[in-house]
C-alpha positions, -999 to +999 in steps of 0.1 A: -762-178+482-746-196+453-763-201+419-756-217+385-770-203+352-773-227+323-766-203+294-783-212+261-752-198+242-732-228+254-760-255+252-780-247+283-818-241+286-816-207+303-826-220+338-809-212+371-802-235+401-793-221+436-782-237+469-809-221+490-845-229+497-859-207+469-892-221+459-884-221+421-846-225+419-833-238+453-819-273+460-823-269+498-853-279+519-862-308+496-858-288+464-830-312+452-857-339+447-871-321+417-842-299+405-810-320+409-816-344+379-826-316+355-795-296+366-773-326+360-789-330+325-780-293+317-744-300+328-742-329+304-758-309+275-733-281+280-704-306+280-716-322+248-720-288+231-684-280+241-672-313+225-692-306+193-678-271+189-643-283+195-647-309+168-661-283+144-632-260+151-607-288+144-624-296+112-625-260+102-588-257+109-580-288+088-601-274+060-583-241+062-549-259+059-561-280+030-577-251+012-558-218+014-576-185+010-571-184-027-579-220-036-615-232-039-637-257-056-671-254-073-699-277-084-715-250-106-724-262-141-700-243-164-695-245-201-660-238-215-663-205-232-655-168-232-672-138-216-686-135-181-685-169-163-705-170-131-700-197-105-704-203-067-675-215-046-682-245-024-662-227+004-671-193+018-647-168+034-621-170+007-597-141+002-602-135-035-606-099-047-618-081-079-590-077-104-572-109-096-564-134-123-576-170-118-577-203-136-609-223-135-597-259-142-618-290-144-607-310-113-607-344-130-589-331-162-570-298-154-545-303-182-571-304-210-601-285-197-597-250-182-605-212-185-584-182-175-597-149-166-600-119-143-624-117-113-650-089-120-672-097-090-669-117-058-689-122-026-668-138+001-698-146+023-718-164-004-689-176-026-705-160-057-679-151-083-678-138-118-648-142-140-643-125-174-627-149-198-611-135-230-608-150-264-580-175-265-580-181-228-598-215-229-587-251-232-610-279-242-648-279-246-679-291-229-700-286-198-689-299-164-696-296-127-662-303-111-640-273-109-609-261-090-603-223-088-569-209-080-549-177-085-527-175-116-503-151-131-519-123-151-524-133-187-517-170-180-530-191-209-521-191-245-533-160-263-556-169-292-536-147-315-505-169-312-498-190-343-486-225-350-471-223-385-463-252-408-430-252-426-410-275-448-432-305-458-458-298-432-492-282-439-519-268-415-516-248-384-534-216-375-541-195-343-551-209-309-587-201-311-595-237-321-578-271-323-553-272-352-537-300-371-502-302-387-501-327-416-471-343-432-482-362-464-466-396-471-455-400-508-478-421-530-463-450-550-465-430-582-448-400-566-418-422-556-414-436-591-418-402-607-392-387-583-403-351-590-424-341-560-408-322-531-438-318-509-442-353-496-422-376-473-411-410-485-414-439-459-397-473-460-431-488-471-434-464-499-399-472-511-404-510-512-438-506-529-423-485-556-397-513-563-424-538-574-421-548-610-442-529-635-453-546-668-442-528-699-465-531-729-452-554-756-450-538-790-427-536-820-409-507-802-414-512-765-421-478-748-399-472-717-413-444-695-389-443-666-413-421-645-436-451-642-412-478-627-380-486-609-381-522-619-400-536-649-407-567-669-418-573-705-427-605-724-416-606-760-443-616-784-422-610-815-389-594-826-387-562-807-368-530-801-364-515-766-372-479-772-351-449-760-364-441-724-385-410-717-384-392-684-350-406-675-335-389-645-297-389-640-287-412-612-318-434-616-311-471-615-333-502-620-338-534-638-359-548-667-367-585-668-370-597-705-390-629-709-393-650-741-429-660-748-441-696-752-428-696-788-393-683-781-367-672-806-376-635-803-348-610-809-343-578-789-327-546-803-319-515-784-326-478-791-296-455-796-296-441-761-289-475-745-251-478-741-232-510-734-196-520-737-193-543-767-226-531-782-260-547-781-262-583-768-280-612-783-310-623-762-318-658-752-341-677-776-355-706-756-392-703-748-399-689-714-363-680-707-355-647-688-327-622-694-320-592-672-311-556-681-295-537-652-293-500-659-283-466-645-291-432-661-261-411-669-282-385-687-315-383-705-298-395-737-273-420-722-285-450-703-256-474-694-267-510-690-254-546-684-271-576-698-274-609-679-283-637-702-305-664-687-286-663-653-286-696-634 
């Protein structure tokens, strides 16, 4: 006698079919009329089960290739921070072990959001993992649910005790326990004209802004403070003397535009520190006319100048 057992382990229902005239299992003596179709259905069910398991095995193999034993993902809600970080891997059966160093990086922004630490607890069957993250072993901030976990070299991450130090004209810096800023201050207009600060950087814009004419105050003796201008102008409202400069710096150069007021006929004398070949010039006298003094500072008591009378 031959028989077939449809094993539930492979998709059957646990029934048996024989080729004899057994009253409950046999196909002979008319038994095929009631037992053949159910037996055929069992064969189909077992075949389908085999196909399903084969597909699952193939998918499992592909997953294993795409996700090695020490690479995993997690959708646990984690906040960037230090201390014990608990999460659950989306994949079970991973080959992590306590004591290994891992990086927990945000899948969508791994370069700016991550934590480094040492595994202190792991359950391969459930995927539950605890990672101890030390101070200085974090990057970024916030709470997220997309994470990739992978092995990393012990101590990977920038230790919080490391310093970024400012030097030269830069200020700021500090350790890596927080975001830090390095600042280089651009020189203000007044700083360029004064020419004494050594803690600021001069830009092309600063330079040209500093060259704008500054109006000197008209007076019997016109005060010339060379720390307040590079180029200047003054309108003569009477007979005047251009006073000896203060705060003159050797090497400084510039220009002073001298304008006759609406009356004209104003004279201009020069303080003793103004030096010109041939002595002091005679200013133009017509109303509204402009003369130009081009100077360079030899020393604080010697300012060499040229006088351009009403150039046209």
